[in-house]
N, C-alpha and C positions, 0 to 999 in steps of 0.2 A: 043860677041853678038851672034854670029853662032856658037860656043861652048853651051851655055845655050841655044839655040833653040835646036841645036840636041841632048842634053841632056834630055830634056823635053818631044821630040816627042818619044824618045828612052823608059822613065818613062813610057808616054798613052801606047805606045804598050804593054809593060809588063804588064800594069795594065788591060787592054782591053783582052789580052790572059790568064789571070787569070779569068779573071769572065768568060770568055769563059769556059773553063775549068770545073770550079767549076760548071754552070750551064749543061756542061754534062753530071758531075756528079751525081748531085741531078737527072739529067733525069735519066740515066742509073740505080739508086739506086728507083726510085719510080717503074720504069717498073718491078724489079726484088723481091723488098721488098713484103713481104707480111701480111695478115691481120685477126687475130683473132678476132673476138666481140662475145659475146651471153647476155642471161639473165639467173641469176638466180631467181628462183622461190620456196615456201613451197610447203608440198603436196595442198595444197587449192588455188595456184596458185594465192597467193601476194606476190609480190616482197621481196625478203631478201635482204636488204643493210648491209655493212659492212663485208659480207663473203670476207674471205681471197684465196686470188688467186696466185697461184704458178707455174711456168711455165719453165722445165727446158728441155735441148735439150738432144737427145738421137744419140748415147752416147752422157755422161755431159761432158760439155764444159764451165768452167766456172760457174759463180754463176748464180744459176735463174734467173728469173724476175719474180718480186711479185709486186701486187696490191689487190685492196680492191674494190667489187662492188658499185656502187653508190647507191644514194636513189631510183633511180628505178629500181636496180637490174642488171644495165648492164655492162659491161666492153669491154674493146680496148685494143689492145696489135699489135703493128707494129712487126711482127716475119719475119727472113731471111727464104729462102726456107731451109726444113728440119721436121726431125720429133722431135717429142715434147712430152712429158707428162705433163699432166695439173691435178694439184690438188687444192681441192675446200672446204672448211673448214670453220664451223663457230657453236661456241656454239649450243646446243642443236640438231645438224642435224649430220647424218651419213656422212663422209667424200668421195668424189668423187675423182676418178682418173680414166683418161681418157687417152688415146695414140692418138694421133692428127699427119694426116702428113699437112703439107703448102708447096704448089708450089709456084712457081714466080706470082708475081700480083695476088694469089691466095686469098680469103675472104673465110673463114670460120666462118659460125657463130654454136654457141651451144645453145641452149634449154636445161637447166638441172634444173630437178626438185629433190630437195633435201629434202630425207627421216627424217622422227623426230627418231633420237638414243634414241629407247625405254632403253640403262642402262643410261642414262644421269640423274641428277641429278632433271632437270628442265623438263623433260617430263614427261606424266602419261599415262602409257600403259593400266589400270586396269578399270580406271572410265568409259571409251568408249568404242567404239566399234571399233575407228580408234586412234593410239596414237595422246597429243595434250599437249600444253603447261601446264603446272603445273597453272598458275594463271588465266587460262582458265577453271579448271577443276571444274564442276557444283558443285561437293562435295568434302568435307573437306579430304585432303588430307597428309598424314605425308610420306616420301621419308628415307630410308637407301640406302645409296651410300658404294662401299667398303672400303672407305676411314672413312664413320663412323662406323663400325663393327670391323675394326681393333682399332679402337680409345677407343671405350667400352671395349675390352679384353675378350671380353663373349666368354665363353667355351660352352656354349649351346642359342640354339636360345630363349627359354623363357625368360630366363635370360635377352636376349638382348633387347626383344620386352617388357619386364618390365618395361623399362626407359622411354618409348615412353607413351604421353599421351592418356587417354582412358584404359589403357589396366590392370588389377590386375590377378595375377598371384596365383594359388591354384596347392600345390604339395601333397600328401599325404605322411608324413616323410624325409627323408633324401635326398641326391642327389640321382637321380635313381627312386623314387619313382614316382608313376602316375602321370604327371601333366599336368592341363588343363590351357586356357586364357580364359577370359573374356574381352571384348570389348566393350567399354562404358556402362556398365551394363547388356549388355543382355548376357544370356544361353551360356555356353560355344560349344553349339553346334548351336548357331545362328550367327557362323564365319565361310567365304567358305574361305578354304585356296587352293591354287593354285601356284603350280612347273611348271614353264616355262608355264603357262597357261592350262595346265589340272588339274584336281582338284583331291586333295589330301585326302579327306574325303566323303563321300556317302550324299546324300541328307538328311537333320535330324540327320546326325551322326557327334562324335566330333573327334577332332584328339590330341594322347597322344602325348605331346612334352618331352617325358622323355629323349627320346636319341636324340633328332634334336641337330645337331650341325652347325654352320653356316661357316665350309668349303664348300669352290667352290663355297658359292654365293658373288655375286658379286653386286644384289639390291636389297630391299625389299620396297613391295608399299603397304601403309595399307589406305584403304578409310573406311572412316568414314561414316555412316547410310546406311539405307536400298539401296540395288541394284537388287532387286529381279527380276526386268527387263530386265538387263542381265545375270546373273548369278544361276537364279533360287531364290524358298523361302525359300532355308534356308541360303539366305545374306540377314538376317531381322539387326542385328549388322554391319555389314562389310564384304569388303575380305582383305584377305591376300593374296598378289600374291609375290613368292619368283622365281627371276633370277638366272640361275645357270651359271658360267663364260661360254665363249666361248674364244677360240683358235683367236687369230687377229696377232701373228708375223710370219714369214716366218721363222726366227730360235727359235726352241723350246726354250720356255722360262719354269725354271724350278725354284718352290723356296723353300726353306724349314723349318721348325719351331722346336725349344724345349725349354722349359721349366720346370721348378719345384720349389715345394714349401714344407710347411709342410705336416705331418702325409704322409710320402711317398709319394706323392703326383707329379707325370709325366707326360708331356704333349710332344706329338710331334706330325708331320705329314709331305705330303709334296703336291708341287702341278705341273704338267705337262703338257702347254697346248702348244696349235702351230697352224699354215694355213697350208696346204699342198696343191695347187692348189686350187682347189673347196671343199677339204675338212676340218672343222676347227674339232680340238678335245681338251677336257681338261676334266682332271681326278685325281683326290684328293683321300688320304689317310691321317686318323687321329687318333690315340690311346691316351687315358685318363684312368688315373690309379690313384685311392687313397685310401689308407690302415683305414680313415676315422679319427675317436677319441676315437672307443672302440673295444671290439671284436665283432666280423663279422661286420664291416662296410664300409665294403670295397666296392667299387664302379669301374667297368670298362665300358668302351664305344668307340667303334670299329665304324667308316664310313667308308665307300668308294665311292664315288660319279662319275657320269662323265657324259661329255653333247659332243654329237659327231651331226655334222651336212653337208647338203651337200647343196652346193647354185647351182640352177639350171640357175639363173640370179639374176639380183640387186635386184628383189620385192617376189622371189620362191626363199624357203628352206625350207629343210624337217629335221629333230633334232632327236635325241633320247636322255633324259635325263634319267639316273638312277641314284639309291641311296640304298644303305642298310646300315642300321642299325642296331647291335647288343652288349647289353648292358648286364651287370649284376650285380645286388647288392644285398649284404647280408641285414638280420635284425636284428639291433643292440640287443645284449639279449638273439638269441637263432641261431640256425643249422639251418634253412631256409637261401636258396639263390635263389635271382628270375633272369629269365635269361629274358630279352624282346628282341625279333627280329622285325621290318619293311621294309619294302622294298617296295620300290614306282619308277614306269617306267613310262615314258610319252612320245608321238610319236607327 
C-alpha cells in the first residue's frame, strides 16, 4: 500500500512539474513572439478580400508563411523576431513587396493600398482618368493581352485589329500599301491612337498602319464610342491605346523567334528586357521580308522599338518609348519601289 501511494505521489509531482514547464515556456514565447497585421485596400479605399500574402524570413530559412486576406481585407501573422519580406498579390493589382523588421513582442501594422495593374486584361486605363476594373467601365471596351497577340500570330497591327469587333481594314494594293483602320463605321481619322499614353496622330489626322508591327507590345485597349471629353474632338469613333513592354525581371530576359513560308517569306526578331534597381528597359527588333507572287512584288518591314523607364517611387515613374519602322514595297508590273519610314517617340 505504501508503494502505491509513493508511486502516485511521484506521478503527481512529475505531472505538476510538466505543467509548470509548459506554462513557463508559453509565457516566454508570448514575451518574444511578435505580430504582423494589416489591412489591404484598393485605390478607392475598398477592402480587398482574397489577396495572397507570403511572408519569408531574410535570409531565407524554411518555407514562407502564406495566407489570404479576410473579407474585410485584414490579416494577422505571429512571427518570431527577425527581418521579413512580405509579398502581397491579387489579380488585376500590382504586386506589393516590402521588407519589415519584427522585434520581440512587437506588433507591426501595415496599411496597404494596392494599385491597379495597367497591363492586366481586367483593367481599363484608357476609358477614365484613373485605371478601373473592366466590368466597371462606362464605355464598351476590347482588350488584347500579350497572350492574345501571340495566339493570333499576326505580322502587322492592322491585321490583328481587323479581327476585333467593329473594325474594318482599308489597304491600297498588296502588303505594304497605305493602310487605314475604320472603327465602328467612323472615318479613319475619327479614332485617336495612343502609344503609352502619347498621341500618335495629330488632331484630325489619320495613321498609316502599313508598317506597324505588334513587336514589343504587351497590351492593346480599344474603347468604342466618343471619348472627346478626355482625348479631344478627334476621338469620335473611339480610342486605340497601345502599351509597350516593360522590363520586370532582375535577370535579363531574352527571347527570339524565326519563321518562314512560301514566296521566299521570312520573319525573325528578338527582344531583351530587364530591371536594374530603379531602371527598367525593353528593346526589340524584327525583320519581315517576302518576294511576293510576281515581278516587283517584294515587301520588307523592319522595326526597332524600346521602352525605358526610371521609377522614382511606387507612384512616380518617368519613361521614354521609341519606335522606328522602315518598310519598302514594290509595285507589281513596274519598276517602282516605295520606301516608307515612320518614327514615334513618347515621353
